Structures are given as C-alpha cells and as structure tokens.
C-alpha positions in Angstrom: 16.8 -2.0 3.7 15.3 1.4 3.2 18.4 3.0 1.7 16.8 2.2 -1.7 13.8 4.4 -1.1 14.6 7.7 -2.8 12.6 10.8 -3.3 10.5 10.4 -6.4 8.7 13.7 -6.5 9.6 16.6 -8.8 11.9 14.9 -11.2 12.0 15.3 -15.0 11.2 12.8 -16.4 8.7 11.7 -13.8 9.2 8.6 -11.7 8.7 5.4 -13.6 6.4 2.6 -12.6 9.5 0.5 -11.8 10.8 3.2 -9.4 7.5 3.4 -7.7 7.2 -0.4 -7.4 10.8 -0.6 -6.0 10.0 2.0 -3.4 6.7 0.2 -2.4 8.6 -3.1 -2.2 11.2 -1.7 0.1 8.5 -0.1 2.3 6.6 -3.4 2.6 9.9 -5.3 3.3 10.8 -2.8 6.1 7.4 -2.8 7.9 6.9 -6.5 7.6 10.5 -7.3 8.6 10.8 -9.8 5.8 12.6 -9.6 2.5 10.9 -12.7 1.2 7.6 -13.7 2.7 6.6 -17.2 3.5 4.2 -19.0 1.1 1.4 -18.3 3.6 2.1 -14.6 3.5 3.1 -14.2 -0.1 -0.3 -13.1 -1.4 -0.8 -10.5 1.3 2.8 -9.2 0.8 2.3 -8.8 -3.0 -1.1 -7.3 -2.5 0.4 -4.7 -0.1 3.2 -3.9 -2.6 0.7 -3.4 -5.4 -1.7 -1.2 -3.3 1.2 1.0 -2.0 2.6 1.4 -5.5 -0.9 2.4 -6.7 -1.4 4.9 -3.9 2.2 6.3 -4.4 1.5 6.9 -8.1 -1.6 8.8 -7.2 0.3 10.9 -4.6 3.1 11.7 -7.1 0.5 12.8 -9.7 -1.3 15.0 -7.2 1.7 16.7 -5.6 2.6 20.2 -6.9 5.8 22.1 -6.7 6.9 25.6 -7.5 10.6 24.4 -7.6 12.1 23.5 -11.0 12.2 19.8 -11.6 15.3 18.0 -10.4 17.7 16.1 -12.7 18.5 12.5 -11.8 22.1 12.7 -12.9 22.7 15.8 -10.8 21.1 14.3 -7.7 23.1 11.1 -8.2 26.3 13.1 -8.4 25.4 15.0 -5.2 24.7 11.7 -3.4 28.0 10.3 -4.6 29.8 13.4 -3.3 28.1 13.0 0.1 29.1 9.3 0.2 32.8 10.2 -0.5 32.8 12.7 2.3 31.1 10.2 4.6 32.9 7.0 3.8 36.1 8.1 1.9 37.1 7.0 -1.5 36.7 3.4 -2.6 
C-alpha cells in the first residue's frame, strides 16, 4: 500500500496538490488498515486525508535544502533501474 508514497521535497517543479493528496491518502489507508472505509467511517477518513494533505503542504513549504532540486524524470529512471536489478526485466 505505501509503495505509492514518494519523496515530495526538493523537486522542480514543486509537488502538486494531487501528489500531496495521493501521499496523504496512502498514509491514511495504511494506518487505518482500510483502502475504502465503511459509510460510518467515511467522514473521519476523508477529514484525516484532508488534514494530513494540508499539514504536508505546509511541511513542504517550510523545508529548506542546500541541494539542487531533483528532476522527476531522472528520479523515475533511477527507480526503474533499481527495479530491473531487483526484479529482472519484464
């Protein structure tokens, strides 16, 4: 479930709201143990996702780095290379 949470800090361009929301959703799914909450828990689930996304956005805005910004395409290529080594070719 948490494989979809990726580092969002220090990228150019900055993380989008969709990326932040997706990370918050994966986090709430992981800690709640549920990918789809029951109707009784749906409001609490969605509220948690919204609040975590909000706090995550503030965190990303406040973090500073002396390193040059990372490039998404370069990072994706590195991840793909690691996957080939780990799992072999498809």
